[in-house]
N, C-alpha and C positions, 0 to 999 in steps of 0.2 A: 588580435586574440580576443576571444569571447569567453567569459566565465559564467557558468551556470551552477546554481545550487539545486539539487534534486532531493526534495523532502520525502520522507517515508509517509505511509498512510496506515491507518487502522481501519478495520471494518467494524462499524457499529451495527450489529445484527447481520446475519447472513442466512437467508432461507434459500434452499435449493428446491425448485418447484417441479421440475421435470427434466428428463433426458431428451434431447433434441435428436432429430434424424441425422444431423451432421456430427453427432458424437459429443457435442458440447452440452452444457446444462443451462436451462433458464433459471435465473436466480434473482434475488432481491436483496440489496444491501445499501448501506450508506458508507461512502468513502470519506474519510476525514484525515487531514494531514496532522502530523505530530513533529515535535522539534528534534529531529535527527536527520541529517542530510549527507548525501554524497556530494563531493565537490568536483566539478569537471571543467577542464580548460580545452578550448578548441582553437587550433591554428591551421590555416590553409596549407596544404601540402600536395604532393603529386599523387600519393596513394592514401588509402584509408588504413590508418593504424591506431591501435589502442594500447596505451601503456597504463597498467593498473598497479595500485599499491597492494592489492590483495593477491597472494600467490595461487589461490584456487579458482580464480575467475577463468572462464573459457578463453581460448585464443581468438584471434580475429575472425576465424571462420564461423564460430558459434557465439561470440560475444554479442549481446543484444545491441550495444552501441554501434558496433561495426555493421551488424545486420541492418540497423535503422539507416545508417548512412548509405549503405549500398542500395537499399530499397529506394531511398530518396533519389539517388543518382539515376537509377533505371527508370523510375516513374516519371521524373521531370526532365530526363535527358541532360543531366549535368555532367560535365567532363572533369570537374575538379576533384581533389582529394582533401582529406582532413586528418590531422594528427590530434588524437584525443588522449588527454591525461586524466585519469580517474583516481581520485582519492576516496577509497571506500570506507565509509563509517557505518552504513546500514548493514546489519548482519545479513549474511546470505542464507536463503531458505528459511526465513523467519516469519513469513506471512505479512511482511511490512512493505512489500512492493518495491524493493530497492532496484532491482533490475529493470522493472517497468518504468520507474521514475527516471532512471538513467537514459533509457531509450527515448522517452518523450523529450527529455532535456536535449538529447542529441538532435532530434528532428527540429526542435525550435532553434537551436544554436546554429546548425548548418544552414537553415533557412535564412538566418540573418547574415552569417559569415559569407555565404555565397550570393548574397544580394538577390534572393528570389522573392521574398516578401509574400509568400502564400499565407492565407489566414489559418487559424487553428482548425476551422471547419474543413478547409481543404486538405489539411494534414491528417485529419481524423481517419480516413480510410486506410492510410498507410499504418497508422498506429494500431488500428483494429486487426490488420493483417499480421502484425508482429506479436500481438497478445491481447487477451480480452480486457485487461484492466489498464493497458497503456493509454487509451484515449483519455481517461480521467485526468492524467497528469499533464495534459496540454493546457489546462487552465488551473488557476490557483484556488478556486472555491471548493467547498465540499459538494458532494453530488449524491443524489439518489440514483442508483444504478439498477437497471433491469436488463432483460435479454440475457446474453451471456456475460454481461458486465459493461457492454459498450454503448447501451442506450442510456444516456445520461441526462438527468435534470439537475443542473447546478443550482445551488441555493446557499444563502448565507447562514452558517451555523456557528454561533458564538457559544462555545461550551464554557460555562463559568466555573469550571473545576480544574484542579491540578490533575494532570494525567501522568501516571507512572507506567512506563512500558518496560516489561522484563522479557529478555530473551533467555530461555532456560538451557541454552546450549544443547538443544535436541533438534535434530532435523526430521521434519515430517514430510514424506513424499506426497506431493500434491496428487499425482495419478492414483496412488494408493488410497488417499483420503477420499477421492471421488468414487473409487471402486467400492468403498464400504458404505456408501450413503443409502439411506432410506429417504426418498424424496417426499416433500410435502406437496400434495396435489392441490391444496387450497391456498390461494393468495390471501394475504391479510386484507381485511376490508378497508383499513386505513394504512396508507403507505408509511414505511419506516421514517421517512423524512417528516411527515406530519406528526407521528407519535413523538419523535424527539422534540420538535418545536412546541407541541402542545403541553408537554410534560417536562420542559427543560428545567423547571425548579423542583421536580420530583424524581430525581434519578433512581431512587430505590424502586420506584414503580416500573422502571424499564425492564427489570428482570422478569416481570410477568408477561411481557409482550415481545420483547426484543431478544431473540435467541440466535445462537450460532449452531446451525444444524451439523457442523463437523465435530462439535465438542464431544458428544456421547462416544463416538467410536475412537476418536483420537485419545480421549482421556482413558478409555478402556485399554488401549494399546500402549499408551505412554502415561501411566498414572502420575508420574512426576510432574507433568504439566498441570494436571488437576490440582496437585498439591500447591503449586505456585499460585494458581487462582485462589485457592482457599486461603493461602497465606495473605494475599492482598486483602481479601474480605475481612479476615480476622484482624488485620492491621488497621482497619477503618475505612476501606474503600466502600463508597456508596453504590458503586456499580463496577463489576469486573467481568471480563469476557476474553476469550481467545480471539485473536485477530486472524481472519481468513481461515486457511486450513492448518494454521499453526506454524511454528510452535509458540510465537510470542503471545504474551498475555498482558492485558492492561487493566489498570484500576483507576477510578476517578475518586478524588478526595476533595472534601470541603476546605480543609485547612492546609496552608502552605507548610506549616511546621510538621504536620503529620506526614505529608507527602515526602518532604525532604528527609525525614527520619527513616521512612521506608526505603528510600533510595540508598541512604548510607548503609542500612542493614543488608540490603540485597546485593549491592554492587560488589560485596566481598566475594561473591560466588558467580555473579552473572553480569553481562552487559545490561545496564539499566539506563533509561532515558527519561528526562523530566520535561513535560510541556506545561507552560503556564496557562492560566485561564485566558479565554478569548484569543487564543494564538492564531495568527495568520502568517503564512510563510512569506519571506522576501526572497527575491532572486539572488 
């Protein structure tokens, strides 16, 4: 048996630059993991099966973990199967990449379980076939992402603040969110990764340069999500933003006491997750 933890991510900044001929969008973002994880167990079996703790996850035909395993089997000519048990803690449809994290964990786990020993670089094309942000989850560092999200520059990002992530119990359709976009035709002169590193001690300044292009339309359609962001700021967050196309919102706080107070206040109504400063995931 192999056990994997699949950690969620937030987007720090998300700029949509243009629509591509293939229907995807060129974007610019920083992926950074936070302290909420799905737990997966893998055992060798005759067939590929998925048993999930969440009643609303797709069945084997559409489940990302199963699709990852079947794609791996076809690509590398493996005849074995795998039984996957998934304990779901990351909210579904929250903009936190839970399904993508699970798919990447599956590729890494079966690579080990089936004694194939392919590198993360060799698994990357499979991950990109399954979804644009799945390649990021093959490694544990933060990453500056461009292209449709699969062109990755990994870098060490130690965020010295408490991060509170709130899921407002609102589902935002990603296709709808993309259909509403007005693209930014001009790329930032300085990459988001460099902005973060250069101004790591000035998080309030990030609001001037680090934007999420989905916020305007999502907030207009779902004003309650905007209220959650405003609540975080009014509660003392030095930087707050929606993650991905929503609906989760996160805030960064200087003080542990303040962050924990916000968690206690908001968890009465929402799933809320707290990430300590300088957090790095463990498998």
